[in-house]
Each structure stands twice: as structure tokens, then as C-alpha cells.
matplotlib code that plots the C-alpha trace (Angstrom):
import matplotlib.pyplot as plt

x = [0.7, -2.0, -2.7, -6.1, -7.5, -7.0, -10.9, -12.9, -13.9, -16.5, -14.2, -16.9, -19.4, -21.1, -24.4, -26.2, -23.3, -24.0, -23.3, -20.4, -20.0, -19.4, -16.7, -15.5, -14.6, -13.4, -10.7, -9.5, -9.7, -7.8, -4.8, -5.4, -3.2, -0.8, 2.2, 2.4, -0.9, -1.8, -4.5, -6.2, -7.8, -8.6, -9.9, -13.7, -17.4, -18.0, -13.5, -13.6, -15.7, -13.1, -9.8, -11.8, -13.4, -9.5, -7.6, -9.7, -7.5, -4.4, -4.0, -0.3, -1.2, 0.2, -2.9, -1.2, -2.8, -1.9, -2.6, -3.3, -2.3, -6.1, -8.0, -10.2, -9.0, -11.3, -10.4, -6.9, -7.8, -10.0, -7.4, -5.2, -7.7, -8.4, -4.5, -4.4, -8.0, -7.4, -3.6, -3.2, 0.0, -0.2, 1.9, 1.1, 2.4, 2.4, 2.5, 6.6, 5.7, 3.9, 0.7, 1.5, 3.9, 1.0, -1.9, 1.3, 1.5, -2.0, -3.3, -5.3, -6.7, -8.1, -11.8, -11.8, -13.1, -10.2, -6.6, -3.8, -6.8, -5.1, -1.9, -3.0, -3.9, -1.4, 1.0, -1.3, -3.0, -1.6, 2.5, 2.6, -0.1, 2.9, 5.6, 3.4, 4.0, 6.2, 8.0, 5.3, 5.1, 1.9, 0.3, -3.2, -4.7, -7.6, -9.6, -13.4, -14.6, -18.5, -21.4, -22.5, -20.2, -19.1, -19.2, -16.2, -16.2, -19.4, -17.3, -15.5, -16.1, -14.9, -11.8, -10.5, -7.7, -5.3, -3.5, -0.2, -1.5, -1.8, -5.5, -7.6, -10.3, -13.2, -15.4, -17.6, -18.4, -22.1, -22.7, -25.2, -24.0, -27.0, -25.6, -22.1, -24.0, -25.7, -22.0, -21.0, -23.1, -22.5, -18.9, -19.3, -17.5, -16.5, -16.2, -15.8, -18.8, -16.8, -14.5, -13.1, -10.9, -10.7, -9.1, -12.3, -14.5, -17.4, -19.2, -18.9, -15.8, -12.3, -9.1, -6.9, -6.0, -8.2, -7.9]
y = [-10.7, -11.4, -7.5, -5.9, -2.4, 0.3, 0.5, -0.8, -3.6, -7.4, -10.4, -12.7, -15.2, -16.5, -15.1, -13.3, -10.5, -10.8, -14.3, -15.8, -18.1, -15.0, -12.7, -16.7, -16.0, -12.7, -13.3, -16.8, -14.8, -11.8, -14.1, -15.2, -12.6, -11.9, -12.3, -9.8, -10.1, -7.5, -6.4, -3.2, -2.5, -0.4, -2.5, 0.0, -2.0, -5.2, -5.0, -8.3, -9.5, -8.7, -9.6, -13.3, -14.6, -13.8, -15.6, -18.5, -18.9, -16.9, -17.8, -15.8, -12.9, -9.2, -7.4, -3.3, -1.3, 2.4, 3.2, 7.1, 7.4, 8.8, 4.5, 4.7, 2.2, -0.4, -0.2, -1.1, -3.9, -4.7, -5.3, -7.1, -9.1, -10.0, -10.5, -13.4, -14.5, -15.1, -15.3, -12.5, -11.9, -8.1, -5.1, -2.1, 1.3, 4.8, 7.8, 9.8, 11.8, 11.0, 11.9, 14.3, 15.9, 16.4, 17.7, 19.9, 20.5, 21.5, 22.6, 19.8, 17.6, 19.5, 19.5, 18.5, 22.0, 24.1, 25.1, 22.0, 19.3, 17.6, 18.0, 15.9, 13.8, 13.5, 13.8, 10.3, 8.3, 8.7, 8.8, 5.6, 4.4, 4.9, 3.6, 0.4, 0.5, 0.9, -1.6, -4.3, -3.0, -5.2, -5.8, -7.1, -4.9, -6.1, -3.3, -3.5, -0.9, -1.1, 0.6, 3.7, 4.5, 7.6, 9.0, 7.7, 4.3, 4.7, 5.0, 1.5, -2.3, -5.5, -4.9, -1.7, -0.6, 2.4, 5.3, 3.7, 0.8, -2.1, -3.7, -3.1, -6.3, -5.4, -8.3, -7.1, -4.1, -5.0, -5.6, -4.2, -3.5, -5.8, -8.8, -7.7, -8.5, -11.6, -13.0, -11.4, -13.2, -16.4, -17.2, -15.2, -12.7, -9.7, -6.2, -2.9, 0.4, 2.5, 3.2, 7.3, 8.1, 12.4, 12.5, 11.4, 13.9, 13.3, 9.3, 10.1, 11.9, 10.2, 10.6, 10.1, 6.2, 4.7, 7.1]
z = [-22.5, -25.4, -27.4, -27.5, -28.9, -26.0, -25.9, -22.5, -23.8, -22.1, -22.5, -21.2, -22.8, -20.2, -19.5, -16.8, -16.0, -12.6, -11.1, -9.4, -12.5, -15.5, -12.6, -12.2, -15.4, -15.8, -13.1, -15.0, -18.8, -17.0, -15.4, -18.4, -19.7, -17.4, -16.6, -13.2, -11.5, -9.2, -7.4, -5.3, -3.0, 0.1, 2.6, 2.1, 2.5, -0.5, -1.2, 0.6, -2.2, -5.2, -2.4, -1.6, -5.4, -7.0, -4.3, -4.3, -7.8, -7.3, -3.9, -3.8, -6.5, -4.8, -2.8, -2.5, -0.5, -0.1, 3.8, 3.2, 7.0, 7.1, 7.6, 10.9, 13.8, 13.3, 9.1, 9.9, 12.5, 9.5, 7.1, 9.3, 10.0, 6.4, 5.6, 8.4, 7.4, 3.6, 4.1, 2.0, 0.2, 1.2, 0.0, 2.0, 0.6, 2.7, 2.5, 2.3, 5.4, 8.6, 9.1, 11.9, 9.2, 6.8, 9.6, 9.5, 6.1, 4.9, 8.2, 9.1, 6.4, 3.4, 1.7, -2.2, -2.8, -0.6, -1.7, -1.2, -1.5, -5.2, -3.3, -0.1, -2.2, -4.1, -1.4, 0.9, -1.7, -5.5, -5.1, -2.8, -5.4, -8.1, -6.5, -6.1, -9.5, -10.0, -8.0, -9.1, -12.7, -13.1, -16.7, -15.1, -12.6, -10.7, -9.0, -7.8, -9.6, -10.8, -13.2, -11.7, -9.2, -11.0, -14.4, -15.4, -14.3, -16.4, -19.5, -18.7, -18.7, -17.2, -18.8, -19.4, -19.7, -17.4, -19.2, -18.2, -20.6, -18.2, -18.2, -15.7, -14.8, -13.2, -11.9, -10.9, -12.7, -13.2, -9.6, -7.4, -3.7, -3.2, -5.4, -3.1, -0.4, -0.8, -1.6, 1.7, 3.5, 1.4, 2.3, 5.8, 5.0, 6.9, 6.5, 8.5, 7.9, 9.6, 6.1, 5.0, 2.7, 3.1, -0.8, -2.1, -0.3, -2.6, -2.9, -6.9, -7.3, -8.9, -6.8, -9.8, -9.2, -11.9, -14.7]

ax = plt.figure().add_subplot(projection="3d")
ax.plot(x, y, z, "-o")
ax.set_aspect("equal")
plt.show()
């Protein structure tokens, strides 16, 4: 893998930044740096755009999904539908405790301001995520973060590095939800609107994975 300075940067030369060709350039660039790339997803609305775009170029890339045990039935069905339709190399990681055990341990799902929420997030999301990366040992990580989502993400760019030094590539960083919706319509991709994430609670809050 090539070495770059450890600050966020934009590796693509094509303009405008919001175009399918620019996103493809970012994906090709990221794959050129990679020995063991992965793509992470949670199957929320518009996550299919990254999955579709990357797997058109690298069909067998590992697609990591942390199933926290608190996804809706619709989201779980959607994940299986998309996996089948796009022939995904889907890698599912789950907490070491069942959903019932988690609910019993925390007496329900703790809110973001309640005692236990940090431990809840660690148990159902962060630990399975770390386990996935420990097993797959990626050097390039494709993620669908975008500018405007959180204050932290606003400090990043199409390319950045995680705290562990993994190169993160976000081909759709400058795209709006409207841009992504146009992509979904263009390729007639299915979406699930029932997604919910109790580890975040608030739209502009980080759960900790992207740090």
C-alpha cells in the first residue's frame, strides 16, 4: 500500500466533485492502494449507492455489516434482498450477547443521555466492529460518510485515515441526499426507510465507529 500524509485529502482530479465519474475515480484510486479492502454498511437509506458503485468495480469485496440485534425486520429483510440481488460477499458480525440478554442487562435500550448508553454501544456495535476489522485486517476502508452529517465528518474529505491508520475512502463525500436519490433512481435500486440506530439516537451524533 502507498503511504500518504495522515490528514484528510482529496485524491481525485476529475471535476465536478459531485458526479458518478468522480466517484468511480475515487473508488478505482482506493482499490489501487489496497491489498485487503473492505466496505462497511448499515443498510440505512442511500447506503446502497456505495455498495452498488464499489461492487460494480470489485464484486467480491468484503461487505461488513454489524447486525446489532436492534435492526427492524424490514432492514434485515432488505439486507438479505440486497445481498442476493448484488451477490454481495456479506460478512455479518453480531454482539456476543443475544438481544434478549442485552435488554435484560440494560433494562431496555438506554437513551443517549442515560447511564449505560456508552456500554450498550460498545457491546452491540463497537466490539463487533473491532472484531470484524481484527479478522479481516483491512488496509483500505470504503465508507459512505458525507460532508454535513456531523461536525466530525465535516473535518474529513474523500480520503482520510482512521485512528488505527486505515485509509478511509468516501467516494460520495460531497454528494447530497438528492444526488444519491438520483443515483438510486437511475439504477432502480431498492431502499429501506425503516432503519433505526439506537446507538446514535440523534441524527448528527457519532456512535464512535468513524473515529
